[in-house]
C-alpha positions as CSV (number, residue, x, y, z in Angstrom):
1,M,64.2,-36.0,29.6
2,S,62.1,-38.9,30.7
3,E,61.5,-39.4,34.5
4,P,63.5,-42.2,36.2
5,A,61.3,-44.3,38.6
6,S,58.1,-43.2,37.0
7,H,56.0,-46.4,37.6
8,T,52.9,-45.7,35.6
9,Q,50.7,-47.9,33.5
10,T,52.7,-46.9,30.4
11,A,56.0,-48.1,32.0
12,P,55.8,-51.9,32.4
13,I,59.3,-52.3,33.8
14,P,61.5,-50.0,35.9
15,Y,63.7,-47.4,34.4
16,V,66.9,-49.0,33.1
17,L,70.1,-46.9,33.1
18,V,73.2,-48.5,31.5
19,A,76.7,-47.7,32.8
20,P,78.9,-49.2,30.1
21,N,82.5,-48.2,31.1
22,G,83.0,-46.4,34.4
23,A,86.2,-44.6,35.5
24,R,88.6,-47.5,35.9
25,R,88.1,-50.4,33.4
26,G,89.4,-50.4,29.9
27,S,89.6,-52.6,26.8
28,V,92.1,-54.9,28.6
29,D,89.2,-55.9,30.9
30,H,86.8,-56.5,28.0
31,A,87.3,-55.9,24.3
32,E,83.8,-54.4,24.0
33,L,84.1,-52.0,26.9
34,P,83.8,-48.6,25.2
35,V,86.5,-46.0,25.7
36,G,86.6,-43.7,22.7
37,L,83.8,-41.5,21.4
38,E,82.7,-43.8,18.5
39,Q,82.7,-46.8,20.9
40,I,80.6,-45.0,23.5
41,V,78.1,-43.8,20.9
42,A,77.8,-47.2,19.3
43,T,77.3,-48.9,22.7
44,A,74.7,-46.3,23.6
45,R,72.8,-47.0,20.4
46,N,72.9,-50.8,20.9
47,C,71.9,-50.6,24.6
48,F,69.0,-48.3,23.7
49,R,67.8,-50.8,21.2
50,A,68.2,-53.5,23.8
51,G,65.9,-51.7,26.2
52,A,68.0,-49.1,28.1
53,D,66.2,-45.8,28.8
54,G,69.3,-43.8,29.7
55,L,73.1,-43.8,29.6
56,H,75.4,-43.1,32.6
57,L,78.3,-41.4,30.8
58,H,82.0,-41.4,31.5
59,V,84.4,-39.9,29.1
60,R,88.2,-40.6,28.7
61,D,91.2,-38.6,27.7
62,D,93.7,-39.4,24.9
63,R,95.3,-42.0,27.2
64,G,92.0,-43.7,27.9
65,Q,92.0,-42.3,31.4
66,H,88.9,-41.0,33.3
67,T,88.4,-37.3,32.8
68,L,85.9,-34.5,33.7
69,D,87.0,-32.5,30.7
70,A,84.1,-30.3,29.6
71,G,85.1,-30.3,26.0
72,R,85.1,-34.1,25.9
73,Y,81.7,-34.2,27.5
74,L,80.1,-31.6,25.2
75,E,81.5,-33.4,22.1
76,T,80.1,-36.7,23.3
77,L,76.8,-35.3,24.4
78,A,76.3,-33.7,21.0
79,E,77.0,-36.9,19.1
80,L,74.7,-38.9,21.4
81,R,71.9,-36.4,20.8
82,R,72.4,-36.9,17.1
83,V,72.6,-40.8,17.1
84,V,70.2,-41.6,20.0
85,P,68.1,-38.5,20.5
86,D,65.5,-40.3,22.6
87,M,68.0,-41.7,25.1
88,D,68.5,-39.8,28.4
89,V,72.2,-39.1,29.2
90,Q,73.5,-38.7,32.8
91,I,77.1,-37.5,33.2
92,T,79.2,-38.5,36.1
93,T,81.1,-36.2,38.3
94,E,83.1,-39.0,39.8
95,A,86.4,-38.0,41.3
96,A,88.0,-41.4,40.9
97,G,90.8,-40.4,43.3
98,V,91.9,-37.8,40.7
99,F,89.7,-34.7,40.8
100,D,88.8,-32.4,43.7
101,V,85.4,-30.9,44.4
102,A,86.4,-27.6,42.7
103,A,87.0,-29.6,39.5
104,Q,83.7,-31.4,39.8
105,L,81.9,-28.0,40.3
106,E,83.7,-26.5,37.3
107,C,82.7,-29.5,35.1
108,L,79.1,-29.0,36.0
109,R,79.3,-25.3,35.4
110,K,80.9,-25.7,31.9
111,V,78.9,-28.7,30.7
112,R,75.5,-27.6,32.1
113,P,74.2,-31.2,31.7
114,E,70.5,-32.1,31.9
115,W,71.3,-34.9,34.4
116,A,74.4,-35.6,36.6
117,S,75.3,-38.1,39.3
118,I,77.0,-36.7,42.4
119,S,78.6,-38.7,45.1
120,V,77.7,-37.3,48.5
121,R,80.8,-38.8,50.0
122,E,83.0,-37.1,47.4
123,V,81.6,-33.6,47.6
124,A,81.7,-33.8,51.4
125,R,85.5,-33.4,51.1
126,A,84.9,-29.6,50.5
127,P,81.9,-28.7,52.7
128,E,82.4,-25.0,51.9
129,L,81.5,-25.8,48.2
130,V,78.5,-28.2,48.7
131,S,75.8,-25.6,48.8
132,T,77.3,-23.8,45.8
133,L,77.4,-27.0,43.8
134,Y,73.8,-28.0,44.5
135,G,72.7,-24.4,44.0
136,L,74.4,-24.4,40.6
137,C,72.5,-27.5,39.6
138,E,69.3,-26.0,40.6
139,D,69.9,-22.7,38.8
140,Q,71.0,-24.4,35.5
141,G,68.3,-27.1,35.6
142,T,70.6,-30.0,36.1
143,R,68.8,-33.0,37.6
144,V,70.8,-34.6,40.4
145,Q,71.1,-38.2,41.3
146,H,72.9,-38.6,44.7
147,I,75.3,-41.6,44.9
148,L,75.1,-43.3,48.3
149,Y,77.5,-46.2,49.3
150,D,76.1,-46.9,52.8
151,R,73.9,-45.8,55.6
152,E,76.3,-43.1,56.7
153,D,76.1,-41.5,53.2
154,A,72.3,-41.6,53.4
155,A,72.4,-39.9,56.8
156,L,74.7,-37.2,55.5
157,L,72.3,-36.5,52.6
158,A,69.3,-36.4,55.0
159,D,71.2,-33.8,57.1
160,W,72.0,-31.7,54.0
161,Q,68.4,-31.9,52.9
162,G,67.2,-30.9,56.4
163,R,69.4,-27.8,56.4
164,G,68.5,-26.8,52.8
165,I,72.0,-27.4,51.4
166,V,70.5,-29.9,49.0
167,R,67.6,-28.3,47.3
168,T,64.0,-29.5,47.8
169,E,63.6,-31.2,44.4
170,Q,67.1,-32.9,44.5
171,T,65.9,-36.2,46.0
172,D,66.9,-38.9,43.5
173,R,69.3,-41.5,44.9
174,L,71.6,-44.3,43.5
175,L,72.2,-47.0,46.1
176,V,75.5,-48.8,45.4
177,L,75.4,-52.3,46.8
178,G,78.6,-54.0,47.9
179,R,81.1,-51.3,46.9
180,Y,83.3,-52.1,49.9
181,S,82.5,-55.8,50.2
182,L,85.2,-58.4,49.7
183,G,86.0,-58.5,46.0
184,Q,83.2,-56.0,45.4
185,K,80.6,-58.8,45.2
186,S,77.1,-57.6,45.9
187,A,74.2,-59.6,47.2
188,P,70.5,-58.7,47.2
189,E,70.4,-58.4,51.0
190,D,72.9,-55.5,50.8
191,L,69.9,-53.4,49.9
192,D,68.6,-53.8,53.5
193,Q,71.4,-51.6,54.9
194,F,69.9,-48.5,53.4
195,P,67.1,-46.7,55.2
196,Q,63.7,-46.6,53.5
197,D,62.9,-43.3,51.8
198,P,60.0,-42.2,49.7
199,S,62.2,-40.5,47.1
200,R,63.0,-42.0,43.7
201,W,65.8,-44.5,43.9
202,M,67.9,-46.7,41.8
203,V,70.4,-49.6,42.5
204,C,73.6,-50.8,40.9
205,A,75.5,-53.9,42.0
206,F,78.8,-55.7,41.5
207,G,79.7,-59.2,40.5
208,Q,77.8,-62.3,39.4
209,Q,74.7,-61.3,41.4
210,E,74.3,-58.0,39.7
211,H,71.1,-58.9,38.0
212,A,69.7,-60.7,41.1
213,C,70.2,-57.5,43.1
214,L,68.6,-55.4,40.4
215,L,65.6,-57.7,40.2
216,T,65.2,-57.4,44.0
217,A,65.3,-53.6,43.7
218,A,62.7,-53.6,41.0
219,K,60.4,-55.8,43.1
220,R,60.7,-53.2,45.9
221,G,59.9,-50.3,43.6
222,G,63.3,-49.1,42.6
223,D,64.9,-48.5,39.2
224,V,68.1,-50.2,38.0
225,R,71.5,-49.4,36.6
226,V,73.3,-52.2,34.7
227,G,76.5,-52.5,32.7
228,F,80.2,-53.1,32.5
229,E,81.1,-50.4,35.0
230,N,79.8,-52.8,37.7
231,S,79.8,-56.3,36.3
232,L,81.2,-58.1,33.2
233,T,79.5,-61.5,33.9
234,D,76.2,-63.2,34.4
235,K,75.1,-65.3,37.4
236,D,77.2,-68.3,36.3
237,G,80.3,-66.3,35.8
238,N,80.1,-66.2,32.0
239,T,81.3,-63.0,30.5
240,W,78.7,-61.0,28.6
241,S,79.5,-60.4,24.9
242,D,78.9,-56.7,25.3
243,N,76.9,-54.2,27.4
244,A,73.8,-54.7,25.2
245,A,73.7,-58.4,25.9
246,S,73.6,-57.7,29.7
247,V,70.9,-55.0,29.1
248,A,68.8,-57.3,27.0
249,A,69.0,-60.1,29.5
250,L,68.0,-57.8,32.4
251,V,65.1,-56.3,30.5
252,A,63.8,-59.8,29.6
253,A,64.0,-60.8,33.3
254,L,62.3,-57.6,34.4
255,K,59.5,-58.2,31.9
256,G,59.2,-61.8,33.0
257,A,58.8,-60.6,36.6
258,Q,56.0,-58.4,35.6
259,E,54.0,-61.3,34.1
């Protein structure tokens, strides 16, 4: 798997992770938001062609609802490896108000993914399982990206790292801008709330300023996550035709910023 946030001479732009669906939106929100297996794989292929390096994967059940079902994950991961073998895939362990920490841990144990996102705030609901969860990821070689919503989440992660609960190499972070702002509308200055840290980091953002936030993060040395999980529109409020269109526009802007 390629390394997020590896800013080398061979990587002219930051690492781009696409989050095409999320846990809550569906086709009623946008006809091209992928829900089923075939839609997810087709979207991954199109976004990879548009310049995305990796996919943040959510899977759905037969009713189109968010699930952590290991069988669904394994089926989708196998098809993604077949169709887009060079694209990294990160699974989510998002609870979405449905799953407890034990279910998140069981998902990781059964799927054994190469890469997973874990919300510090969510797993803190069961402090007795936190060390077990991070230890499992270390033992099975699952790369961890910690999801942080605010400064308090960052402080909690730092505490766990200091106490050895989070393992030494588990340092990657996703900074979520504006998750609890009015109307979930992010702004570039939201990035300033997070303490500076030398670890690899990535940003996602909500609303019309999504790309502006991501460009700001890139200028500061961060990587970027883009897609319909966070925003369906451009800076003028126009709806993107699909996830690949948003990815392509962001990649073009990132390349332009490098010139």
